[in-house]
C-alpha positions in Angstrom: 36.3 44.9 201.9 34.2 48.3 203.3 32.9 48.3 199.9 31.3 44.8 200.7 29.9 45.4 204.4 28.7 49.0 203.5 26.9 46.7 200.8 25.6 44.6 203.3 22.8 45.9 204.9 21.8 47.3 201.9 21.4 43.6 200.7 19.1 42.9 203.8 17.1 46.1 203.4 16.2 45.5 199.7 15.7 41.5 201.1 13.5 43.1 204.3 11.2 45.0 201.1 11.0 42.2 198.5 9.7 39.8 202.2 7.2 42.9 202.9 6.3 43.3 199.4 5.1 39.0 198.8 3.2 39.8 202.5 1.6 42.7 201.5 0.6 40.8 198.1 -0.7 37.4 200.1 -2.4 39.5 202.2 -4.2 41.6 199.1 -5.4 38.0 197.9 -7.0 36.3 200.9 -10.3 38.1 200.4 -11.2 36.2 198.0 -10.8 33.1 199.7 -12.8 34.4 201.6 -16.0 35.3 199.3 -15.7 31.7 197.8 -16.4 30.6 201.5 -19.1 32.7 201.1 -20.5 31.1 198.5 -20.1 28.0 199.2 -21.9 28.3 202.4 -24.7 29.9 200.4 -25.5 27.1 197.9 -25.3 24.5 200.6 -27.8 26.0 202.1 -30.2 26.5 199.0 -29.5 23.2 198.4 -31.0 21.8 202.0 -34.0 24.1 202.2 -34.8 21.6 198.9 -34.2 23.7 195.6 -33.4 21.5 192.3 -31.1 23.9 190.4 -28.7 23.5 192.4 -26.1 21.2 191.4 -25.1 17.5 193.4 -21.8 18.4 193.8 -19.7 21.6 194.1 -15.8 21.3 192.8 -12.3 23.3 192.7 -10.3 21.9 190.3 -10.4 17.8 190.5 -9.5 17.5 193.6 -11.8 19.0 196.0 -15.3 18.7 196.1 -18.3 18.4 198.1 -21.6 17.4 198.5 -24.7 19.5 198.7 -27.1 17.6 197.8 -29.4 16.4 201.3 -28.1 12.0 201.5 -31.4 10.3 201.1 -32.2 7.5 203.8 -30.0 4.8 204.3 -29.8 1.6 205.2 -30.4 0.8 208.4 -28.5 -2.8 207.9 -28.1 -6.1 206.1 -29.7 -9.1 206.3 -27.8 -12.3 204.9 -30.7 -14.8 205.2 -30.5 -18.6 204.8 -32.0 -20.0 201.8 -36.0 -19.8 201.8 -38.0 -22.7 201.6 -40.6 -22.3 199.5 -43.6 -21.6 202.3 -42.1 -19.1 203.3 -43.3 -16.9 200.3 -47.1 -16.1 201.7 -47.7 -13.3 198.3 -46.5 -11.8 195.7 -44.7 -9.0 198.0 -43.7 -10.7 200.9 -41.6 -12.9 202.6 -40.5 -15.1 205.7 -36.7 -15.7 206.0 -33.9 -16.5 208.7 -31.1 -15.0 210.0 -28.1 -16.5 211.3 -28.1 -14.6 214.9 -24.8 -14.5 215.1 -24.5 -12.5 211.7 -26.7 -10.0 213.3 -26.3 -6.6 214.5 -29.5 -7.7 217.1 -27.6 -10.6 218.3 -27.3 -9.3 222.1 -31.1 -9.0 222.3 -31.4 -13.1 222.1 -33.8 -13.5 225.4 -32.4 -15.1 228.1 -34.5 -18.2 227.8 -34.1 -18.4 223.7 -30.0 -18.8 224.7 -30.5 -21.2 227.4 -32.8 -23.7 225.4 -30.3 -23.7 222.2 -28.0 -24.8 224.6 -29.9 -27.4 226.6 -31.0 -28.4 223.0 -27.5 -29.1 221.9 -27.4 -30.9 224.7 -30.2 -33.2 224.4 -29.5 -34.3 220.3 -25.7 -35.7 221.4 -27.8 -37.5 223.9 -30.1 -38.5 221.2 -32.8 -37.0 224.1 -35.1 -36.2 221.0 -37.9 -36.0 222.4 -36.5 -32.8 224.9 -35.1 -31.5 221.7 -38.1 -30.9 220.2 -40.3 -29.6 222.7 -36.9 -27.0 223.4 -37.5 -26.1 219.8 -40.8 -25.2 220.3 -39.7 -23.0 222.4 -37.8 -21.0 221.0 -40.0 -20.6 218.1 -42.8 -19.2 220.3 -40.2 -16.6 220.5 -39.5 -16.4 216.9 -36.2 -18.2 216.6 -35.3 -21.4 215.6 -32.1 -23.9 215.5 -30.8 -25.4 212.0 -28.1 -26.7 210.8 -25.3 -25.6 209.1 -23.1 -27.0 206.4 -21.3 -28.7 208.5 -23.5 -29.9 210.8 -23.5 -27.7 213.4 -26.7 -26.2 215.3 -27.0 -22.6 214.5 -30.0 -20.5 216.2 -31.6 -18.3 213.8 -34.8 -15.7 214.3 -37.0 -15.3 211.7 -38.2 -11.6 210.0 -40.5 -10.9 207.9 -39.8 -9.2 205.1 -41.9 -6.2 202.6 -40.7 -5.4 199.4 -40.2 -2.2 199.3 -41.4 -0.3 196.7 -43.5 -3.6 195.2 -47.5 -4.1 195.5 -48.3 -7.1 194.4 -51.6 -8.1 193.5 -53.4 -10.3 196.8 -53.5 -13.9 196.4 -58.0 -13.8 195.6 -57.1 -11.1 192.9 -56.4 -11.3 189.1 -52.6 -12.5 188.9 -52.0 -13.0 193.0 -51.5 -16.4 192.6 -49.1 -15.4 189.2 -47.1 -13.4 191.6 -46.5 -15.8 194.2 -45.4 -18.7 192.2 -43.2 -16.0 190.3 -41.2 -15.1 193.4 -41.2 -19.1 194.5 -40.0 -19.1 191.6 -37.0 -16.5 192.2 -36.1 -16.9 195.4 -36.2 -20.6 196.5 -33.3 -22.1 197.7 -31.7 -19.1 197.6 -30.0 -17.2 200.2 -31.3 -13.0 199.8 -29.7 -9.5 200.9 -32.1 -8.0 202.0 -31.6 -4.1 203.0 -33.0 -2.6 205.4 -34.5 0.7 205.3 -37.8 0.6 207.8 -41.0 -2.0 209.5 -44.4 -1.4 208.2 -47.7 -1.4 211.2 -48.1 -4.6 210.6 -43.7 -5.7 212.2 -42.9 -5.9 208.9 -39.6 -5.4 208.0 -39.4 -3.1 204.1 -36.0 -3.2 202.4 -34.5 -3.5 199.1 -34.0 -7.9 198.1 -31.3 -9.3 196.0 -31.6 -12.7 195.1 -27.8 -13.6 193.7 -27.4 -10.1 192.5 -31.0 -9.8 191.4 -32.9 -6.9 192.6 -36.2 -8.8 193.2 -38.5 -6.2 193.0 -37.8 -5.5 189.4 -37.6 -8.6 189.0 -41.5 -8.7 189.6 -42.1 -5.0 188.4 -40.7 -6.3 184.6 -42.8 -9.1 184.6 -46.0 -6.8 185.7 -46.6 -9.1 188.9 -46.2 -5.9 190.8 -47.4 -2.3 190.9 -44.9 0.4 192.1 -46.3 1.9 195.0 -45.8 5.9 194.5 -47.7 6.2 198.2 -44.7 5.1 200.0 -41.7 4.8 197.3 -40.8 7.7 195.1 -37.7 5.8 193.3 -37.8 6.6 189.7 -36.5 3.2 188.7 -39.0 1.9 189.8 -41.8 3.8 188.2 -39.8 3.3 185.2 -39.9 -1.1 185.3 -43.5 -0.4 185.6 -44.0 1.2 182.5 -42.4 -1.3 180.9 -44.3 -4.1 182.0 -47.1 -1.5 180.6 -46.3 -0.7 177.0 -45.2 -4.5 176.5 -48.7 -5.2 178.4 -47.3 -7.7 180.5 -48.8 -9.5 183.1 -51.4 -7.6 184.8 -51.1 -5.3 182.4 -52.3 -7.3 180.4 -55.7 -6.7 182.1 -58.0 -3.7 180.3 -57.9 -1.8 184.0 -56.5 -4.3 185.9 -57.5 -3.0 189.9 -55.3 -1.9 192.6 -54.4 -3.9 195.5 -55.1 -1.2 197.5 -58.1 -0.4 195.9 -59.4 -3.7 195.7 -58.7 -4.3 199.8 -60.2 -0.7 200.0 -63.6 -2.0 199.1 -63.9 -5.5 200.5 -63.6 -3.0 203.9 -66.5 -1.2 202.7 -68.3 -3.7 202.2 -67.5 -6.1 204.9 -69.2 -2.9 207.4 
């Protein structure tokens, strides 16, 4: 018993000693983690400064990763349109679409007079007062809205938007292949509902976006058909240049011409000539 009692304190001291050893070892391992944090911070600073040699992603093992490349300009919102009418295509890179207001993020901004006209028009149609219904439709159209029946025959309020294909520039209607570009765009989107990712708006009030038609990129389709230029002044995506190059190499569409004139140069010459 006395031996056991005498051994116990020594055993406790040994355990305390081993704890201090482990704590000391852990303390010695701490500085590398600080160095790692500093390294990651330095890499991140280089990435944000636009250095092209910095990797897009830095990983520790297979679990923890951080993104180092600056994110591209994102999509502001998406539009899901009603089926497109052939008359909605004005040229090879612009489409007028209608969107159900209830499915749009700006639905809260519908003018009060438009909301009132929409309600009164439904009442007028129920009482078969079609003359009043037509007059109320004109009021809504004047503000860029209109009511259309859905699949169940219910009247839904829609808003009109003019969409400019992002990164594409089609020939003007009076230019060679201008008519063909419009006809091809009509053929592609007529009667289809489109998904449009909106990025920006232009000086003409059009929304600029990427247009998807049943899983087909409209920009890709038009570029590969040789019916549009990659508009590099406003869009630097490599895939658009690649699609244009494919049409150039195969001399598809307007690239069958010996020296096709760019639409922005064509318009500039016309402006100068009109002075």
